[in-house]
Backbone of each chain as ProteinMPNN parsed JSONL, in Angstrom:
{"seq_chain_A": "XXXXXXXXXXXXXXXXXXXXXXXXXXXXXXXXXXXXXXXXXXXXXXXXXXXXXXXXXXXXXXXXXXXXXXXXXXXXXXXXXXXXXXXXXXXXXXXXXXXXXXXX", "coords_chain_A": {"N_chain_A": [[-48.774, -27.016, -26.333], [-46.206, -26.165, -25.985], [-46.039, -24.919, -23.457], [-45.763, -27.051, -21.76], [-43.124, -27.889, -21.796], [-41.566, -25.727, -21.383], [-40.726, -24.937, -18.649], [-38.858, -26.97, -18.065], [-36.804, -26.545, -19.92], [-35.868, -24.178, -18.989], [-34.468, -24.688, -16.704], [-31.782, -24.151, -14.48], [-28.588, -24.864, -15.489], [-26.321, -25.114, -13.924], [-27.238, -25.779, -11.373], [-28.706, -28.014, -11.945], [-27.248, -30.384, -12.239], [-26.896, -33.492, -10.603], [-25.202, -33.886, -8.278], [-24.489, -31.25, -7.583], [-27.005, -30.218, -7.16], [-27.731, -31.623, -4.897], [-25.853, -30.582, -3.095], [-26.621, -27.864, -3.075], [-29.205, -28.165, -2.022], [-28.619, -29.094, 0.549], [-27.18, -26.897, 1.59], [-29.108, -24.932, 1.444], [-30.667, -25.579, 3.516], [-29.272, -25.072, 5.798], [-27.478, -22.672, 7.829], [-24.675, -22.612, 7.538], [-22.201, -24.971, 6.393], [-19.638, -27.366, 7.053], [-16.914, -28.446, 4.971], [-16.275, -31.149, 5.435], [-18.573, -32.116, 6.722], [-20.422, -31.925, 4.634], [-19.223, -33.575, 2.724], [-19.331, -36.07, 4.021], [-22.087, -36.407, 4.423], [-23.037, -36.474, 1.827], [-21.674, -38.556, 0.801], [-19.506, -38.179, -0.938], [-16.388, -38.035, -2.758], [-13.438, -36.217, -1.714], [-12.333, -34.901, -3.909], [-14.385, -34.819, -5.815], [-16.392, -33.352, -4.468], [-14.986, -30.944, -4.126], [-14.661, -30.079, -6.795], [-17.318, -29.647, -7.593], [-18.026, -27.652, -5.746], [-16.333, -25.632, -6.543], [-17.367, -24.993, -9.05], [-19.885, -24.031, -8.251], [-19.096, -21.906, -6.717], [-17.811, -20.289, -8.592], [-20.013, -19.605, -10.069], [-21.112, -17.886, -8.373], [-22.821, -18.763, -6.445], [-22.215, -20.042, -4.089], [-20.411, -19.362, -1.127], [-17.158, -19.814, 0.0], [-15.298, -20.32, 2.891], [-12.17, -20.256, 4.357], [-10.634, -21.252, 7.304], [-9.345, -21.669, 10.67], [-9.855, -24.149, 13.144], [-9.325, -25.154, 16.369], [-6.622, -25.32, 15.733], [-6.714, -26.724, 13.391], [-7.197, -26.84, 9.854], [-10.177, -25.415, 8.564], [-12.862, -25.621, 6.402], [-15.597, -23.857, 5.413], [-18.908, -23.586, 4.046], [-21.391, -21.514, 2.571], [-24.622, -20.606, 1.272], [-24.835, -18.022, -1.089], [-26.583, -14.858, -1.46], [-27.36, -14.64, -4.123], [-27.143, -17.327, -4.818], [-29.13, -18.467, -3.238], [-31.389, -17.287, -4.323], [-31.249, -18.292, -6.939], [-31.585, -20.988, -6.406], [-34.154, -21.011, -5.357], [-35.626, -20.179, -7.596], [-35.075, -22.365, -9.225], [-36.289, -24.476, -7.779], [-38.933, -23.615, -7.878], [-39.418, -23.949, -10.604], [-39.133, -26.731, -10.798], [-41.368, -27.444, -9.367], [-43.402, -26.526, -11.066], [-42.954, -28.286, -13.19], [-43.559, -30.741, -12.03], [-46.279, -30.337, -11.485], [-47.316, -30.003, -14.08], [-46.714, -32.497, -15.135], [-48.424, -34.007, -13.698], [-50.717, -33.239, -14.786], [-51.983, -30.973, -13.795]], "CA_chain_A": [[-47.777, -28.013, -25.952], [-45.002, -25.415, -25.599], [-46.022, -24.638, -22.022], [-45.388, -28.256, -21.03], [-41.685, -28.127, -21.694], [-40.824, -24.504, -21.083], [-39.991, -24.923, -17.377], [-37.717, -27.895, -18.132], [-35.703, -25.943, -20.662], [-35.385, -23.015, -18.238], [-33.741, -25.11, -15.495], [-30.394, -23.697, -14.352], [-27.68, -25.991, -15.727], [-25.363, -25.21, -12.815], [-27.885, -26.471, -10.247], [-29.411, -29.232, -12.36], [-26.41, -31.576, -12.066], [-27.362, -34.102, -9.359], [-24.329, -33.627, -7.132], [-24.612, -29.832, -7.194], [-28.369, -30.06, -6.647], [-27.69, -32.133, -3.521], [-25.095, -29.587, -2.316], [-27.471, -26.679, -2.92], [-30.293, -28.534, -1.107], [-28.048, -29.125, 1.907], [-26.822, -25.539, 2.031], [-30.333, -24.148, 1.585], [-31.322, -25.971, 4.771], [-28.379, -24.77, 6.923], [-26.793, -21.385, 7.685], [-23.385, -22.944, 6.932], [-21.787, -26.359, 6.592], [-18.221, -27.576, 6.778], [-16.586, -29.326, 3.846], [-16.334, -32.557, 5.858], [-19.989, -32.468, 6.94], [-21.055, -32.133, 3.326], [-18.614, -34.76, 2.092], [-19.833, -37.279, 4.673], [-23.536, -36.537, 4.192], [-23.28, -36.767, 0.414], [-20.818, -39.686, 0.411], [-18.693, -37.791, -2.104], [-14.947, -37.944, -2.523], [-12.953, -34.846, -1.565], [-12.113, -34.314, -5.227], [-15.683, -34.587, -6.44], [-17.036, -32.227, -3.774], [-14.209, -29.731, -4.449], [-14.954, -29.643, -8.159], [-18.678, -29.091, -7.599], [-18.025, -26.391, -4.991], [-15.652, -24.633, -7.36], [-18.354, -24.577, -10.06], [-20.919, -23.238, -7.577], [-18.432, -20.673, -6.278], [-17.605, -19.484, -9.797], [-21.331, -19.085, -10.475], [-21.524, -16.919, -7.356], [-23.925, -19.352, -5.671], [-21.71, -20.543, -2.804], [-19.217, -18.705, -0.601], [-16.312, -20.764, 0.725], [-14.42, -19.633, 3.834], [-11.135, -21.123, 4.941], [-10.152, -20.733, 8.593], [-8.778, -22.723, 11.519], [-10.534, -24.43, 14.403], [-8.421, -26.033, 17.131], [-5.379, -25.401, 14.947], [-6.883, -27.52, 12.16], [-7.865, -26.055, 8.82], [-11.617, -25.644, 8.494], [-13.488, -25.003, 5.234], [-17.055, -23.825, 5.558], [-19.616, -23.1, 2.861], [-22.737, -20.976, 2.739], [-25.247, -20.105, 0.049], [-24.879, -16.561, -1.218], [-27.935, -14.365, -1.772], [-27.597, -15.052, -5.519], [-27.34, -18.774, -4.81], [-30.443, -18.772, -2.659], [-32.394, -16.878, -5.319], [-31.195, -19.244, -8.058], [-32.142, -22.253, -5.927], [-35.609, -20.807, -5.248], [-36.138, -20.213, -8.974], [-34.957, -23.755, -9.675], [-37.311, -25.265, -7.088], [-40.226, -23.2, -8.437], [-39.541, -24.598, -11.913], [-39.388, -28.158, -10.551], [-42.767, -27.554, -8.943], [-44.211, -26.408, -12.292], [-42.77, -29.518, -13.969], [-44.325, -31.78, -11.338], [-47.715, -30.055, -11.698], [-47.668, -30.279, -15.469], [-46.656, -33.95, -15.338], [-49.62, -34.565, -13.059], [-51.869, -32.714, -15.515], [-52.695, -29.955, -12.991]], "C_chain_A": [[-46.498, -27.325, -25.439], [-44.903, -25.247, -24.082], [-45.575, -25.854, -21.203], [-43.888, -28.341, -20.807], [-40.906, -26.867, -21.339], [-40.088, -24.545, -19.748], [-38.769, -25.838, -17.395], [-36.524, -27.224, -18.799], [-35.123, -24.723, -19.939], [-34.53, -23.401, -17.031], [-32.267, -24.719, -15.552], [-29.427, -24.886, -14.45], [-26.7, -26.202, -14.575], [-25.977, -26.046, -11.683], [-28.392, -27.842, -10.66], [-28.568, -30.506, -12.238], [-26.689, -32.149, -10.673], [-26.514, -33.796, -8.119], [-24.467, -32.193, -6.638], [-25.995, -29.538, -6.631], [-28.42, -30.528, -5.19], [-26.965, -31.14, -2.608], [-25.963, -28.357, -2.043], [-28.619, -26.962, -1.942], [-29.814, -28.528, 0.337], [-27.819, -27.709, 2.421], [-28.063, -24.662, 2.224], [-31.003, -24.417, 2.933], [-30.475, -25.637, 6.009], [-27.734, -23.399, 6.737], [-25.397, -21.559, 7.081], [-23.057, -24.4, 7.219], [-20.307, -26.467, 6.313], [-18.073, -28.524, 5.586], [-16.776, -30.792, 4.258], [-17.778, -33.001, 6.141], [-20.667, -32.784, 5.606], [-20.544, -33.409, 2.669], [-19.211, -36.043, 2.675], [-21.32, -37.491, 4.401], [-23.816, -36.995, 2.764], [-22.531, -38.004, -0.072], [-20.059, -39.389, -0.877], [-17.219, -37.898, -1.742], [-14.592, -36.466, -2.335], [-12.873, -34.16, -2.931], [-13.419, -33.92, -5.901], [-16.39, -33.387, -5.804], [-16.325, -30.913, -4.106], [-14.565, -29.18, -5.82], [-16.347, -29.001, -8.229], [-18.717, -27.734, -6.882], [-17.383, -25.276, -5.803], [-16.622, -24.089, -8.427], [-19.407, -23.66, -9.434], [-20.368, -21.892, -7.113], [-18.249, -19.73, -7.477], [-18.919, -18.885, -10.314], [-21.831, -18.038, -9.488], [-22.626, -17.442, -6.448], [-23.489, -19.758, -4.253], [-20.477, -19.738, -2.411], [-18.451, -19.711, 0.255], [-15.349, -19.983, 1.612], [-13.424, -20.62, 4.429], [-10.635, -20.488, 6.219], [-9.522, -21.886, 9.38], [-9.672, -22.921, 12.725], [-9.683, -25.47, 15.127], [-7.146, -26.332, 16.336], [-5.475, -26.274, 13.691], [-7.588, -26.67, 11.117], [-9.34, -26.435, 8.719], [-12.167, -24.895, 7.283], [-15.0, -25.038, 5.432], [-17.69, -23.178, 4.323], [-20.986, -22.565, 3.246], [-23.292, -20.64, 1.36], [-25.136, -18.594, 0.054], [-26.339, -16.159, -1.478], [-28.316, -14.794, -3.202], [-27.906, -16.549, -5.595], [-28.71, -19.154, -4.287], [-31.558, -18.409, -3.65], [-32.444, -17.872, -6.486], [-31.823, -20.572, -7.648], [-33.673, -22.15, -5.824], [-36.25, -20.855, -6.637], [-36.159, -21.65, -9.497], [-36.079, -24.613, -9.083], [-38.714, -24.901, -7.607], [-40.477, -23.851, -9.8], [-39.829, -26.092, -11.744], [-40.857, -28.356, -10.18], [-43.706, -27.447, -10.146], [-44.158, -27.701, -13.104], [-43.598, -30.65, -13.356], [-45.818, -31.581, -11.599], [-48.144, -30.394, -13.11], [-47.678, -31.78, -15.738], [-47.882, -34.615, -14.728], [-50.894, -34.048, -13.721], [-52.645, -31.67, -14.748], [-52.688, -28.613, -13.713]], "O_chain_A": [[-45.807, -27.851, -24.566], [-43.833, -25.41, -23.495], [-45.071, -25.707, -20.09], [-43.431, -28.805, -19.763], [-39.717, -26.937, -21.028], [-38.904, -24.209, -19.713], [-37.747, -25.507, -16.795], [-35.392, -27.315, -18.323], [-34.012, -24.289, -20.246], [-33.93, -22.531, -16.4], [-31.595, -24.939, -16.559], [-29.444, -25.788, -13.613], [-26.299, -27.33, -14.288], [-25.315, -26.911, -11.11], [-28.5, -28.74, -9.825], [-29.124, -31.6, -12.144], [-26.719, -31.414, -9.686], [-27.044, -33.487, -7.051], [-24.552, -31.945, -5.435], [-26.144, -28.709, -5.733], [-29.074, -29.904, -4.354], [-27.404, -30.885, -1.486], [-26.027, -27.872, -0.913], [-28.968, -26.106, -1.13], [-30.497, -28.03, 1.232], [-28.211, -27.366, 3.537], [-28.069, -23.761, 3.063], [-31.79, -23.61, 3.428], [-30.902, -25.885, 7.137], [-27.466, -22.998, 5.605], [-24.977, -20.775, 6.23], [-23.572, -24.989, 8.17], [-19.771, -25.765, 5.456], [-18.979, -29.286, 5.251], [-17.367, -31.578, 3.517], [-18.153, -34.133, 5.833], [-21.386, -33.775, 5.474], [-21.312, -34.209, 2.134], [-19.551, -36.974, 1.946], [-21.76, -38.618, 4.176], [-24.716, -37.8, 2.523], [-22.719, -38.45, -1.203], [-19.976, -40.222, -1.779], [-16.85, -37.856, -0.568], [-15.344, -35.579, -2.742], [-13.281, -33.01, -3.095], [-13.542, -32.839, -6.477], [-16.918, -32.521, -6.502], [-16.973, -29.892, -4.339], [-14.749, -27.975, -5.992], [-16.527, -27.95, -8.845], [-19.358, -26.792, -7.349], [-17.823, -24.127, -5.763], [-16.684, -22.883, -8.667], [-19.776, -22.639, -10.016], [-21.069, -20.881, -7.113], [-18.501, -18.529, -7.379], [-18.936, -17.81, -10.913], [-22.844, -17.381, -9.728], [-23.29, -16.667, -5.76], [-24.308, -19.807, -3.336], [-19.61, -19.464, -3.241], [-19.024, -20.372, 1.121], [-14.66, -19.081, 1.136], [-13.797, -21.679, 4.935], [-10.254, -19.317, 6.226], [-9.209, -22.938, 8.823], [-10.194, -21.95, 13.272], [-9.361, -26.523, 14.577], [-6.673, -27.468, 16.293], [-4.477, -26.534, 13.019], [-8.468, -25.874, 11.446], [-9.703, -27.61, 8.779], [-11.967, -23.688, 7.147], [-15.599, -26.101, 5.595], [-17.083, -22.341, 3.655], [-21.651, -23.099, 4.134], [-22.543, -20.419, 0.409], [-25.324, -17.957, 1.09], [-27.206, -17.008, -1.687], [-29.433, -15.246, -3.454], [-28.798, -16.981, -6.326], [-29.369, -20.046, -4.821], [-32.54, -19.138, -3.79], [-33.517, -18.245, -6.959], [-32.511, -21.21, -8.444], [-34.389, -23.091, -6.164], [-37.287, -21.491, -6.829], [-37.124, -22.088, -10.123], [-36.732, -25.377, -9.794], [-39.572, -25.771, -7.755], [-41.598, -24.253, -10.111], [-40.663, -26.653, -12.454], [-41.502, -29.308, -10.621], [-44.687, -28.185, -10.24], [-45.17, -28.156, -13.636], [-44.249, -31.416, -14.067], [-46.536, -32.536, -11.898], [-49.196, -30.995, -13.324], [-48.532, -32.283, -16.469], [-48.323, -35.666, -15.194], [-52.003, -34.364, -13.291], [-53.834, -31.479, -15.0], [-53.233, -27.634, -13.203]]}, "seq_chain_B": "XXXXXXXXXXXXXXXXXXXXXXXXXXXXXXXXXXXXXXXXXXXXXXXXXXXXXXXXXXXXXXXXXXXXXXXXXXXXXXXXXXXXXXXXXXXXXXXXXXXXXXXX", "coords_chain_B": {"N_chain_B": [[-30.378, -34.995, 8.37], [-29.666, -36.462, 6.18], [-32.041, -37.306, 4.935], [-32.761, -35.103, 3.464], [-31.247, -35.028, 1.147], [-31.427, -37.477, -0.01], [-33.559, -38.074, -1.995], [-32.639, -36.567, -4.195], [-30.222, -37.794, -4.898], [-31.202, -40.158, -5.805], [-32.329, -39.702, -8.237], [-33.091, -40.592, -11.562], [-30.556, -40.899, -13.844], [-30.741, -41.043, -16.593], [-33.145, -39.782, -17.253], [-32.741, -37.348, -16.064], [-31.199, -35.531, -17.5], [-31.593, -32.416, -19.104], [-32.642, -32.13, -21.795], [-33.587, -34.709, -22.351], [-35.387, -34.958, -20.304], [-37.259, -33.09, -21.073], [-38.175, -34.303, -23.435], [-39.273, -36.681, -22.386], [-41.291, -35.548, -20.802], [-42.942, -34.411, -22.751], [-43.717, -36.741, -24.175], [-45.014, -38.113, -22.189], [-47.339, -36.763, -22.028], [-48.73, -37.263, -24.318], [-50.243, -39.689, -26.532], [-48.702, -40.551, -28.719], [-45.945, -39.152, -30.568], [-44.644, -37.445, -33.423], [-41.323, -37.451, -34.812], [-40.701, -34.984, -35.998], [-42.619, -33.251, -34.856], [-41.767, -33.263, -32.19], [-39.157, -32.294, -32.45], [-39.628, -29.698, -33.418], [-41.175, -28.585, -31.359], [-39.422, -28.681, -29.24], [-37.363, -27.199, -30.17], [-34.981, -28.419, -31.034], [-32.03, -29.659, -32.707], [-32.021, -32.008, -35.458], [-30.014, -33.904, -35.055], [-29.379, -33.714, -32.32], [-31.835, -34.388, -31.104], [-32.104, -36.991, -32.097], [-29.944, -38.315, -30.864], [-30.625, -38.145, -28.147], [-33.046, -39.572, -28.217], [-32.121, -42.066, -28.915], [-30.675, -42.785, -26.652], [-32.77, -42.914, -24.804], [-34.269, -44.91, -25.932], [-32.527, -47.078, -25.793], [-32.493, -47.363, -23.07], [-34.886, -48.457, -22.762], [-37.085, -46.864, -22.455], [-38.432, -45.44, -24.382], [-40.261, -46.102, -27.33], [-39.571, -46.372, -30.728], [-40.996, -45.925, -33.854], [-40.783, -46.584, -37.264], [-42.281, -45.582, -40.207], [-44.397, -44.994, -43.103], [-46.069, -42.119, -44.34], [-48.264, -40.784, -46.579], [-46.431, -41.462, -48.536], [-44.114, -40.479, -47.469], [-41.324, -40.803, -45.271], [-42.02, -41.557, -41.871], [-41.392, -40.987, -38.54], [-42.322, -42.103, -35.443], [-42.795, -41.691, -31.904], [-43.274, -43.244, -28.753], [-43.923, -43.438, -25.224], [-42.733, -46.217, -23.422], [-44.096, -48.813, -21.265], [-42.278, -49.223, -19.197], [-40.864, -46.839, -19.428], [-42.828, -44.982, -18.754], [-43.29, -45.661, -16.126], [-40.764, -45.154, -15.021], [-40.641, -42.419, -15.42], [-42.738, -41.542, -13.825], [-41.759, -42.277, -11.285], [-39.547, -40.606, -11.246], [-40.767, -38.053, -11.296], [-42.154, -38.185, -8.885], [-40.001, -38.152, -7.115], [-38.957, -35.61, -7.677], [-41.026, -34.118, -6.639], [-40.789, -34.695, -3.914], [-38.318, -33.471, -3.459], [-38.924, -30.797, -3.936], [-40.774, -30.374, -1.868], [-39.159, -30.807, 0.402], [-37.329, -28.77, 0.06], [-38.944, -26.651, 0.52], [-39.309, -26.936, 3.119], [-41.315, -28.598, 4.035]], "CA_chain_B": [[-29.926, -34.278, 7.181], [-29.625, -37.439, 5.081], [-33.314, -37.363, 4.225], [-32.873, -33.949, 2.573], [-30.597, -35.201, -0.149], [-31.662, -38.8, -0.578], [-34.281, -38.1, -3.279], [-31.79, -36.005, -5.262], [-29.242, -38.78, -5.344], [-31.919, -41.277, -6.42], [-32.896, -39.304, -9.536], [-32.672, -41.372, -12.727], [-29.627, -40.11, -14.663], [-31.196, -41.037, -17.995], [-34.21, -38.778, -17.393], [-32.401, -36.063, -15.44], [-30.629, -34.592, -18.472], [-32.693, -31.519, -19.442], [-33.245, -32.423, -23.093], [-34.345, -35.966, -22.244], [-36.504, -34.676, -19.394], [-38.258, -32.401, -21.898], [-38.742, -35.325, -24.328], [-40.124, -37.565, -21.568], [-42.474, -34.77, -20.411], [-43.807, -34.33, -23.938], [-44.283, -38.051, -24.501], [-45.924, -38.516, -21.1], [-48.594, -36.021, -22.192], [-49.338, -37.61, -25.614], [-50.142, -41.127, -26.839], [-47.5, -40.679, -29.55], [-45.539, -37.908, -31.235], [-43.695, -37.656, -34.512], [-39.994, -36.873, -34.634], [-40.715, -33.564, -36.373], [-43.373, -32.518, -33.832], [-40.905, -33.094, -31.011], [-38.03, -31.434, -32.824], [-40.091, -28.316, -33.52], [-41.622, -28.114, -30.042], [-38.264, -28.542, -28.351], [-36.331, -26.416, -30.865], [-33.724, -29.172, -31.065], [-31.577, -30.084, -34.027], [-32.289, -33.426, -35.727], [-28.947, -34.715, -34.461], [-29.532, -33.692, -30.874], [-33.021, -35.174, -30.747], [-31.802, -38.396, -32.409], [-29.039, -38.862, -29.836], [-31.404, -38.322, -26.915], [-34.021, -40.655, -28.413], [-31.383, -43.333, -28.913], [-30.387, -43.078, -25.237], [-34.038, -43.29, -24.158], [-34.665, -46.183, -26.52], [-31.637, -48.096, -25.229], [-32.896, -47.571, -21.677], [-36.201, -49.104, -22.793], [-38.099, -45.886, -22.028], [-39.155, -44.909, -25.544], [-40.322, -46.962, -28.515], [-39.527, -45.577, -31.959], [-41.563, -46.669, -34.979], [-40.555, -45.931, -38.558], [-43.272, -46.0, -41.202], [-44.578, -44.016, -44.185], [-47.37, -41.465, -44.453], [-48.265, -40.074, -47.862], [-45.166, -41.845, -49.197], [-42.935, -39.871, -46.827], [-40.97, -41.536, -44.053], [-42.573, -40.971, -40.649], [-40.868, -41.598, -37.323], [-43.14, -41.735, -34.282], [-42.26, -42.155, -30.619], [-44.197, -43.368, -27.619], [-43.319, -43.933, -23.984], [-43.039, -47.621, -23.099], [-44.601, -48.977, -19.895], [-41.107, -48.985, -18.345], [-40.569, -45.414, -19.486], [-43.855, -44.256, -18.0], [-43.044, -45.936, -14.7], [-39.535, -44.433, -14.633], [-40.965, -40.986, -15.39], [-43.561, -41.341, -12.623], [-40.828, -42.333, -10.148], [-38.735, -39.383, -11.315], [-41.621, -36.916, -10.905], [-42.402, -38.316, -7.441], [-38.783, -37.691, -6.427], [-38.918, -34.139, -7.813], [-42.014, -33.581, -5.703], [-40.167, -34.782, -2.582], [-37.251, -32.464, -3.402], [-39.597, -29.505, -3.803], [-41.344, -30.303, -0.51], [-38.087, -30.659, 1.375], [-36.739, -27.431, -0.112], [-39.892, -25.707, 1.097], [-39.361, -27.223, 4.555], [-42.595, -29.234, 4.379]], "C_chain_B": [[-29.935, -35.192, 5.942], [-30.907, -37.398, 4.241], [-33.474, -36.212, 3.229], [-32.333, -34.267, 1.189], [-30.865, -36.565, -0.771], [-32.436, -38.771, -1.902], [-33.452, -37.567, -4.44], [-30.846, -37.062, -5.818], [-29.899, -39.985, -6.023], [-32.437, -40.955, -7.825], [-32.265, -40.081, -10.693], [-31.824, -40.502, -13.664], [-30.076, -40.001, -16.115], [-32.218, -39.903, -18.197], [-33.733, -37.397, -16.964], [-31.776, -35.055, -16.408], [-31.781, -33.751, -19.042], [-33.413, -31.834, -20.759], [-34.122, -33.668, -23.015], [-35.56, -35.796, -21.335], [-37.63, -33.991, -20.175], [-38.95, -33.398, -22.834], [-39.709, -36.218, -23.556], [-41.408, -36.839, -21.156], [-43.472, -34.68, -21.563], [-44.514, -35.651, -24.193], [-45.263, -38.53, -23.433], [-47.295, -37.877, -21.282], [-49.325, -36.381, -23.491], [-49.247, -39.118, -25.856], [-48.936, -41.429, -27.728], [-47.197, -39.336, -30.192], [-44.58, -38.234, -32.353], [-42.381, -36.972, -34.168], [-40.043, -35.368, -34.906], [-41.507, -32.711, -35.369], [-42.485, -32.239, -32.616], [-39.772, -32.119, -31.291], [-38.458, -29.966, -32.827], [-40.51, -27.761, -32.155], [-40.424, -27.823, -29.138], [-37.172, -27.642, -28.925], [-34.967, -27.103, -30.791], [-33.301, -29.4, -32.507], [-31.962, -31.551, -34.206], [-31.284, -34.306, -34.987], [-29.1, -34.847, -32.958], [-30.716, -34.555, -30.423], [-32.768, -36.667, -30.98], [-30.965, -39.042, -31.319], [-29.803, -39.114, -28.54], [-32.396, -39.486, -27.042], [-33.333, -42.01, -28.372], [-31.089, -43.751, -27.462], [-31.652, -43.574, -24.539], [-34.531, -44.655, -24.663], [-33.828, -47.327, -25.922], [-31.975, -48.397, -23.769], [-34.247, -48.286, -21.601], [-37.329, -48.165, -22.414], [-38.973, -45.398, -23.183], [-39.12, -45.936, -26.674], [-40.407, -46.077, -29.747], [-40.033, -46.449, -33.117], [-41.334, -45.896, -36.265], [-41.564, -46.474, -39.558], [-43.335, -44.953, -42.316], [-45.962, -43.399, -44.081], [-47.297, -40.589, -45.693], [-46.918, -40.245, -48.579], [-43.924, -41.188, -48.608], [-42.605, -40.655, -45.568], [-41.485, -40.79, -42.822], [-42.017, -41.724, -39.443], [-41.736, -41.148, -36.155], [-42.566, -42.365, -33.016], [-43.37, -42.239, -29.595], [-43.381, -43.748, -26.385], [-43.671, -45.409, -23.85], [-43.612, -47.655, -21.68], [-43.454, -48.681, -18.904], [-40.778, -47.498, -18.271], [-41.558, -44.6, -18.665], [-43.637, -44.446, -16.497], [-41.819, -45.154, -14.205], [-39.815, -42.937, -14.515], [-41.798, -40.665, -14.152], [-42.678, -41.335, -11.368], [-40.009, -41.049, -10.078], [-39.541, -38.181, -10.82], [-41.939, -36.979, -9.405], [-41.196, -37.835, -6.628], [-38.663, -36.175, -6.5], [-39.869, -33.509, -6.802], [-41.459, -33.609, -4.266], [-39.117, -33.689, -2.405], [-37.849, -31.068, -3.188], [-40.127, -29.332, -2.378], [-40.261, -30.08, 0.534], [-37.468, -29.276, 1.293], [-37.655, -26.375, 0.503], [-40.054, -25.937, 2.602], [-40.667, -27.883, 4.983], [-42.363, -30.628, 4.962]], "O_chain_B": [[-30.178, -34.746, 4.821], [-30.865, -37.449, 3.012], [-34.229, -36.326, 2.263], [-32.889, -33.832, 0.18], [-30.559, -36.78, -1.943], [-31.994, -39.403, -2.862], [-33.559, -38.072, -5.557], [-30.689, -37.209, -7.03], [-29.234, -40.742, -6.729], [-32.93, -41.842, -8.522], [-31.042, -40.202, -10.777], [-32.301, -39.505, -14.206], [-29.825, -38.996, -16.781], [-32.159, -39.167, -19.182], [-34.252, -36.386, -17.438], [-31.821, -33.851, -16.157], [-32.819, -34.294, -19.419], [-34.642, -31.807, -20.825], [-35.238, -33.695, -23.534], [-36.611, -36.397, -21.554], [-38.807, -34.279, -19.961], [-40.167, -33.347, -23.006], [-40.822, -36.482, -24.011], [-42.486, -37.433, -21.158], [-44.677, -34.848, -21.379], [-45.726, -35.697, -24.399], [-46.214, -39.255, -23.726], [-48.294, -38.376, -20.762], [-50.415, -35.869, -23.746], [-48.283, -39.755, -25.433], [-48.237, -42.423, -27.529], [-48.079, -38.49, -30.34], [-43.796, -39.178, -32.257], [-42.328, -36.05, -33.354], [-39.495, -34.574, -34.141], [-41.115, -31.584, -35.066], [-42.459, -31.127, -32.089], [-39.469, -31.24, -30.484], [-37.75, -29.101, -32.311], [-40.232, -26.604, -31.838], [-40.416, -26.854, -28.379], [-36.179, -27.354, -28.256], [-33.945, -26.469, -30.526], [-34.124, -29.339, -33.42], [-32.201, -32.257, -33.226], [-31.646, -35.312, -34.377], [-28.972, -35.933, -32.395], [-30.606, -35.345, -29.486], [-33.164, -37.505, -30.169], [-31.233, -40.168, -30.899], [-29.65, -40.162, -27.913], [-32.568, -40.277, -26.115], [-33.886, -42.984, -27.86], [-31.237, -44.917, -27.098], [-31.609, -44.538, -23.775], [-35.126, -45.436, -23.92], [-34.35, -48.392, -25.593], [-31.78, -49.513, -23.288], [-34.697, -48.671, -20.522], [-38.423, -48.621, -22.083], [-40.117, -44.992, -22.977], [-38.09, -46.556, -26.939], [-41.213, -45.148, -29.804], [-39.555, -47.564, -33.325], [-41.645, -44.708, -36.354], [-41.684, -47.686, -39.733], [-42.432, -44.128, -42.453], [-46.927, -44.094, -43.764], [-46.395, -39.764, -45.841], [-46.362, -39.302, -49.141], [-42.827, -41.308, -49.152], [-43.507, -41.121, -44.872], [-41.399, -39.565, -42.737], [-42.156, -42.943, -39.341], [-41.871, -39.95, -35.904], [-41.941, -43.425, -33.054], [-44.285, -41.415, -29.572], [-42.29, -44.308, -26.494], [-44.801, -45.803, -24.138], [-43.609, -46.643, -20.98], [-43.643, -47.982, -17.909], [-40.459, -46.967, -17.207], [-41.182, -43.654, -17.973], [-43.782, -43.511, -15.709], [-41.834, -44.573, -13.12], [-39.293, -42.268, -13.622], [-41.589, -39.638, -13.506], [-42.84, -40.481, -10.496], [-39.803, -40.481, -9.006], [-39.05, -37.386, -10.018], [-41.987, -35.948, -8.735], [-41.351, -37.195, -5.588], [-38.312, -35.525, -5.515], [-39.552, -32.49, -6.187], [-41.643, -32.659, -3.505], [-39.03, -33.061, -1.351], [-37.358, -30.276, -2.383], [-39.952, -28.281, -1.762], [-40.422, -29.264, 1.442], [-37.121, -28.677, 2.311], [-37.19, -25.329, 0.953], [-40.817, -25.243, 3.273], [-41.088, -27.756, 6.133], [-43.32, -31.318, 5.311]]}, "name": "protein", "num_of_chains": 2, "seq": "XXXXXXXXXXXXXXXXXXXXXXXXXXXXXXXXXXXXXXXXXXXXXXXXXXXXXXXXXXXXXXXXXXXXXXXXXXXXXXXXXXXXXXXXXXXXXXXXXXXXXXXXXXXXXXXXXXXXXXXXXXXXXXXXXXXXXXXXXXXXXXXXXXXXXXXXXXXXXXXXXXXXXXXXXXXXXXXXXXXXXXXXXXXXXXXXXXXXXXXXXXXXXXXX"}
């Protein structure tokens, strides 16, 4: 029975929160994304997205770059190598959980 | 891009918490389990397991039965029909998330 729940208990708490999981999924599918693109796609408030990004940045999963485009401030985010590895591990665990739930 | 994150945002918050996800996974694989079996398998404290079970019970996902066996109190838990359906929906969403993360 132990094997059934092991992958669940191993899930990375940083990524497992729904909002951060959505952010990581978006970033895993793009080389980089701007703050506003993410905010609009996820329908998050600025504050909510900022807090999640800060958590992901502190975990070393996301790199945030502040610059200017057309004289306007531009914040872009990318997954770090560590972040991509953590996301891959997370997704592999989800796959195990799905298989076990299906009795495979 | 929307399609990438939609399943994540649809995940049932009640089930998504790791401890409850582990409980639901266990119960989905057994007709019924005693409180002590679950506690020992999950290495949870009595208090922690009780709180999670209460949340799952209030959501209508788990039925808790208190009885006696060999004159000792026995608490057993089963998934309700609603709980099984919610877990199936949750697992289907996880599968979509895994597929999208793999670019399928």
